[in-house]
N, C-alpha and C positions, 0 to 999 in steps of 0.2 A: 377236607378227607374226614369222614365220618371215622370219631375216636370212641372203642368198646370197653369195658367194663364185662367180665366172663369171670361166672363161677359154676360150680361145678349146682347140681340141682340137687341132691339129697347130700345133705349138710352144710352148703351154702359156702364150700371150702371155694378161695379167691384159685382164677386159675391165673389171670392176669391180666394187663390192659392193654389194646390192641386196636392199629389202625389200617381201616380196609376199606377200600371204593364201595364194597355190598357184603352182604348176608355171608355169598357162597366163596367169596375170599376172606372171609375171618373164618370161617371154615374148616379153610383149609390150612390158616393160621393154626389155630387150637387144635389142628391134626396133630402138629408137630408134638402136643405135648401130654395129651389125652384123645380120648374118644369124643367129638365135636356134639354126638348124641345123649350126649350124659350132661352137656353144660347148657346155661341159660346167657341173655348177656342182656346187657343195656347200653344205649346211648348215650356216654358222660356229653356235659353240657362243658362248653368253654372252663380250661381250666390247665394246672399242669401238676408237674412234681418241681421243685426248686428248694435252690440250699440258700437260706438263710443266712448263712453263717459266711466266712470269707469266702473268699471264690477256691473251686478245689482244682487241683489241677486233674487234667485227662489226660492219660499218655496214650497220644499215636503213635501206632505202632507200623511198620511197613510190613510186606507180607514176607517179605524176607525172613522179618524177627520173628512171626508166628511162633516158633518154637520154644523159644525164650521167656513164651509168658505165664507167669506161675500165680500163685494162688494169692500170693503177697501184694498181686500189682490191681485189685481190685479198684471200681471207683464206687470211693462213700458212702454205699448205699446208707447206713447206718445217721447221716447228717442232712439228709431229705426230711422235708416237709412237704405237704399236701396245700394245692388251692382249699380255699372250704368248700366249692363247689365240687370238688372230688371227695374229699374229705367227709361230704355226708353222703357219697352214691357207695365209698369204702365201708363204710359204717353202718350203712342199712337207713339212714336219714334222711333220703330226699325218696321224691314223691314219684322217682323214676319206673318206668315198666316193663319188668324183668321177661322176656321171652326165648321161649326154646329155641336151641339152635336145630332148626327142623332139615337135617341133610343128614344122611348116612355115609360112611364113609367111603363103602363098594359106590352110591351112586356120584357121589363126586371126581371119584377115578373112572368114571364108566365101567366097572367091574358088578358082575354079575355072578357070585361065589358057586350060586345052582346051575349057571349055563359049561356047558361043556368046552372044552377048548379043542375041539374038534371042527374044521371049516365048517359051514352051512352046505347041505346037499344042494349038488348043481341042480340048476332046473330042469324039469320035464322035458322030455324034447315035445312041438307039435304033433299035434297027430291030423288026419283027414288035408284034404287037397287043401292049395293052394290057389288062391283066386288072384288072377293075372288083370290086371287093371290095364285100360288100353293108355297109348301114350300119346299126347296132345304135339300134334306137329309146332315149331314156334313161325309164325308171319315173317315174311324179312321185307 
């Protein structure tokens, strides 16, 4: 599944790294934090985020314990490094092509803000005479 680096078109502020099967799904993910129409994306080359220091303990939490999670329990992101290909993409040294996310949020969800919430009008009743077609008898 493709990995995308997303940034704001104006100012080039980093929005995030997303994994999505297509640009439509990417737009849905980006919509969780900002307007996808204000962003552009670049497909990432193979790479990743890694801890080059000794192993980091990542707590596994049961659903029942979710209330007990505090800000003192974060994954230590300050100790991470990027692979070279991702580092080049993050800092603009990659030759990747930036493309705008060309989806309007309203289009993503099938909402037209200009359209009233009233149901569509009923179709007009047919006028004029009906045409009766002859019924053919079945052969036995």
